[in-house]
NUNU-620323 format. One record per residue (C-alpha): x, y negated, z negated; residue number from 1; residue in three letters. Coordinates in steps of 0.1 Angstrom, whole numbers, padded with zeros to 4 digits. Each point is the difference from the previous one (the first is absolute). Example, Ala and Ser with C-alpha at 12.3 -4.5 7.8 and 13.67 -1.06 7.14 Angstrom:
NUNU-620323
+-------+-------+-------+------+------+
!    xx !    yy !    zz ! resi ! resn !
+-------+-------+-------+------+------+
!  0123 !  0045 ! -0078 !    1 !  ALA !
!  0014 ! -0034 !  0007 !    2 !  SER !
+-------+-------+-------+------+------+
END
This chain:
NUNU-620323
+-------+-------+-------+------+------+
!    xx !    yy !    zz ! resi ! resn !
+-------+-------+-------+------+------+
!  1032 ! -0645 ! -0943 !    1 !  UNK !
! -0003 !  0012 !  0036 !    2 !  UNK !
!  0030 ! -0003 !  0023 !    3 !  UNK !
! -0004 ! -0025 !  0027 !    4 !  UNK !
!  0012 !  0005 !  0036 !    5 !  UNK !
!  0031 ! -0019 !  0012 !    6 !  UNK !
! -0021 ! -0013 !  0029 !    7 !  UNK !
! -0026 ! -0013 ! -0024 !    8 !  UNK !
!  0027 ! -0017 ! -0022 !    9 !  UNK !
!  0015 ! -0016 !  0031 !   10 !  UNK !
! -0033 ! -0014 !  0011 !   11 !  UNK !
! -0007 ! -0014 ! -0034 !   12 !  UNK !
!  0034 ! -0016 ! -0003 !   13 !  UNK !
! -0002 ! -0014 !  0035 !   14 !  UNK !
! -0035 ! -0014 ! -0005 !   15 !  UNK !
!  0010 ! -0016 ! -0032 !   16 !  UNK !
!  0031 ! -0016 !  0016 !   17 !  UNK !
! -0021 ! -0012 !  0029 !   18 !  UNK !
! -0026 ! -0015 ! -0023 !   19 !  UNK !
!  0028 ! -0018 ! -0020 !   20 !  UNK !
!  0016 ! -0013 !  0032 !   21 !  UNK !
! -0033 ! -0014 !  0014 !   22 !  UNK !
! -0010 ! -0015 ! -0034 !   23 !  UNK !
!  0034 ! -0017 ! -0003 !   24 !  UNK !
! -0003 ! -0014 !  0035 !   25 !  UNK !
! -0035 ! -0013 ! -0007 !   26 !  UNK !
!  0012 ! -0016 ! -0033 !   27 !  UNK !
!  0029 ! -0017 !  0019 !   28 !  UNK !
! -0023 ! -0014 !  0026 !   29 !  UNK !
! -0024 ! -0013 ! -0025 !   30 !  UNK !
!  0027 ! -0016 ! -0021 !   31 !  UNK !
!  0016 ! -0016 !  0030 !   32 !  UNK !
! -0034 ! -0015 !  0010 !   33 !  UNK !
! -0010 ! -0011 ! -0034 !   34 !  UNK !
!  0033 ! -0014 ! -0012 !   35 !  UNK !
!  0014 ! -0015 !  0032 !   36 !  UNK !
!  0035 !  0002 !  0012 !   37 !  UNK !
!  0018 ! -0019 ! -0028 !   38 !  UNK !
! -0017 !  0017 ! -0029 !   39 !  UNK !
!  0002 !  0034 !  0016 !   40 !  UNK !
!  0037 ! -0005 !  0006 !   41 !  UNK !
!  0004 ! -0009 ! -0037 !   42 !  UNK !
! -0020 !  0031 ! -0010 !   43 !  UNK !
!  0022 !  0022 !  0022 !   44 !  UNK !
!  0032 ! -0016 ! -0013 !   45 !  UNK !
! -0008 !  0004 ! -0036 !   46 !  UNK !
! -0007 !  0037 !  0005 !   47 !  UNK !
!  0034 !  0007 !  0015 !   48 !  UNK !
!  0018 !  0004 ! -0033 !   49 !  UNK !
! -0025 !  0024 ! -0016 !   50 !  UNK !
! -0002 !  0021 !  0031 !   51 !  UNK !
!  0038 !  0003 !  0001 !   52 !  UNK !
!  0002 !  0008 ! -0037 !   53 !  UNK !
! -0027 !  0027 !  0003 !   54 !  UNK !
!  0018 !  0016 !  0029 !   55 !  UNK !
!  0032 !  0001 ! -0021 !   56 !  UNK !
! -0017 !  0012 ! -0032 !   57 !  UNK !
! -0018 !  0029 !  0017 !   58 !  UNK !
!  0033 !  0019 ! -0006 !   59 !  UNK !
! -0013 !  0033 !  0015 !   60 !  UNK !
! -0023 !  0005 ! -0030 !   61 !  UNK !
! -0030 !  0010 !  0023 !   62 !  UNK !
!  0020 !  0027 !  0018 !   63 !  UNK !
!  0015 !  0013 ! -0032 !   64 !  UNK !
! -0034 !  0001 ! -0017 !   65 !  UNK !
! -0014 !  0019 !  0029 !   66 !  UNK !
!  0028 !  0025 ! -0001 !   67 !  UNK !
!  0000 !  0006 ! -0037 !   68 !  UNK !
! -0038 !  0003 ! -0003 !   69 !  UNK !
! -0003 !  0021 !  0032 !   70 !  UNK !
!  0027 !  0025 ! -0012 !   71 !  UNK !
! -0015 !  0001 ! -0034 !   72 !  UNK !
!  0034 ! -0001 ! -0016 !   73 !  UNK !
! -0012 ! -0023 ! -0028 !   74 !  UNK !
! -0033 ! -0004 ! -0018 !   75 !  UNK !
! -0023 ! -0025 !  0017 !   76 !  UNK !
! -0006 ! -0021 ! -0031 !   77 !  UNK !
!  0038 ! -0003 ! -0005 !   78 !  UNK !
!  0005 ! -0012 !  0036 !   79 !  UNK !
! -0029 ! -0024 ! -0001 !   80 !  UNK !
!  0012 ! -0016 ! -0033 !   81 !  UNK !
!  0035 ! -0004 !  0014 !   82 !  UNK !
! -0013 ! -0016 !  0031 !   83 !  UNK !
! -0022 ! -0024 ! -0021 !   84 !  UNK !
!  0031 ! -0009 ! -0021 !   85 !  UNK !
!  0020 ! -0007 !  0032 !   86 !  UNK !
! -0029 ! -0020 !  0013 !   87 !  UNK !
!  0000 ! -0023 ! -0030 !   88 !  UNK !
!  0038 ! -0004 !  0001 !   89 !  UNK !
!  0002 ! -0007 !  0038 !   90 !  UNK !
! -0030 ! -0024 ! -0002 !   91 !  UNK !
!  0016 ! -0020 ! -0027 !   92 !  UNK !
!  0034 ! -0001 !  0017 !   93 !  UNK !
! -0016 ! -0009 !  0034 !   94 !  UNK !
! -0020 ! -0028 ! -0016 !   95 !  UNK !
!  0031 ! -0013 ! -0017 !   96 !  UNK !
!  0021 !  0001 !  0032 !   97 !  UNK !
! -0027 ! -0016 !  0020 !   98 !  UNK !
! -0006 ! -0028 ! -0026 !   99 !  UNK !
!  0038 ! -0007 !  0000 !  100 !  UNK !
! -0001 ! -0002 !  0038 !  101 !  UNK !
! -0029 ! -0024 !  0000 !  102 !  UNK !
!  0018 ! -0022 ! -0026 !  103 !  UNK !
!  0032 ! -0001 !  0020 !  104 !  UNK !
! -0018 ! -0010 !  0032 !  105 !  UNK !
! -0012 ! -0036 !  0001 !  106 !  UNK !
! -0029 !  0004 !  0024 !  107 !  UNK !
! -0028 ! -0025 !  0000 !  108 !  UNK !
! -0035 !  0013 ! -0002 !  109 !  UNK !
!  0007 !  0029 ! -0023 !  110 !  UNK !
! -0023 ! -0007 ! -0029 !  111 !  UNK !
!  0002 !  0020 ! -0033 !  112 !  UNK !
! -0034 !  0015 !  0009 !  113 !  UNK !
!  0013 !  0012 !  0034 !  114 !  UNK !
!  0032 !  0014 ! -0015 !  115 !  UNK !
! -0020 !  0018 ! -0027 !  116 !  UNK !
! -0023 !  0016 !  0026 !  117 !  UNK !
!  0030 !  0010 !  0021 !  118 !  UNK !
!  0017 !  0016 ! -0031 !  119 !  UNK !
! -0033 !  0019 ! -0007 !  120 !  UNK !
!  0004 !  0017 !  0034 !  121 !  UNK !
!  0031 !  0019 ! -0013 !  122 !  UNK !
! -0016 !  0023 ! -0026 !  123 !  UNK !
! -0031 !  0005 !  0022 !  124 !  UNK !
!  0020 !  0012 !  0030 !  125 !  UNK !
!  0023 !  0022 ! -0021 !  126 !  UNK !
! -0030 !  0015 ! -0018 !  127 !  UNK !
! -0015 !  0009 !  0034 !  128 !  UNK !
!  0032 !  0015 !  0013 !  129 !  UNK !
!  0008 !  0020 ! -0032 !  130 !  UNK !
! -0035 !  0013 ! -0005 !  131 !  UNK !
! -0001 !  0010 !  0037 !  132 !  UNK !
!  0029 !  0023 ! -0007 !  133 !  UNK !
! -0018 !  0015 ! -0030 !  134 !  UNK !
! -0031 !  0008 !  0020 !  135 !  UNK !
!  0019 !  0014 !  0029 !  136 !  UNK !
!  0021 !  0022 ! -0023 !  137 !  UNK !
! -0032 !  0013 ! -0016 !  138 !  UNK !
! -0014 !  0007 !  0035 !  139 !  UNK !
! -0028 ! -0026 ! -0004 !  140 !  UNK !
!  0005 ! -0014 !  0034 !  141 !  UNK !
! -0032 ! -0021 !  0003 !  142 !  UNK !
!  0009 ! -0019 ! -0032 !  143 !  UNK !
!  0036 ! -0007 !  0012 !  144 !  UNK !
+-------+-------+-------+------+------+
END
């Protein structure tokens, strides 16, 4: 595999982040328009717990994965399988903690379907974060 330049990597990461930023802004505008203030507020409120849980359960796994894969101190398949195991464990714990938080709060409007969708955010976001570390550690910048 040919080595990429640092400038090229920076441009790719920056363009990816800019695309994500504008896509998220567009989605937020569309959701606010389609749902209205009350429903959009409910949508935002129900996502607070999963977002907090995901930020807690990141635990530096991405940076650690990048370091270990980049330094080649362990075999790639060993690191990837360890990250996958951590992903399963942290996703299950995150879903459990969030479910308990939803059960303890008596908020009207939180239907079981909405809670289930909010809980589904946890493994998806953790997967994105952890796999990004794997791709960056293997110097596959565009995939990260």
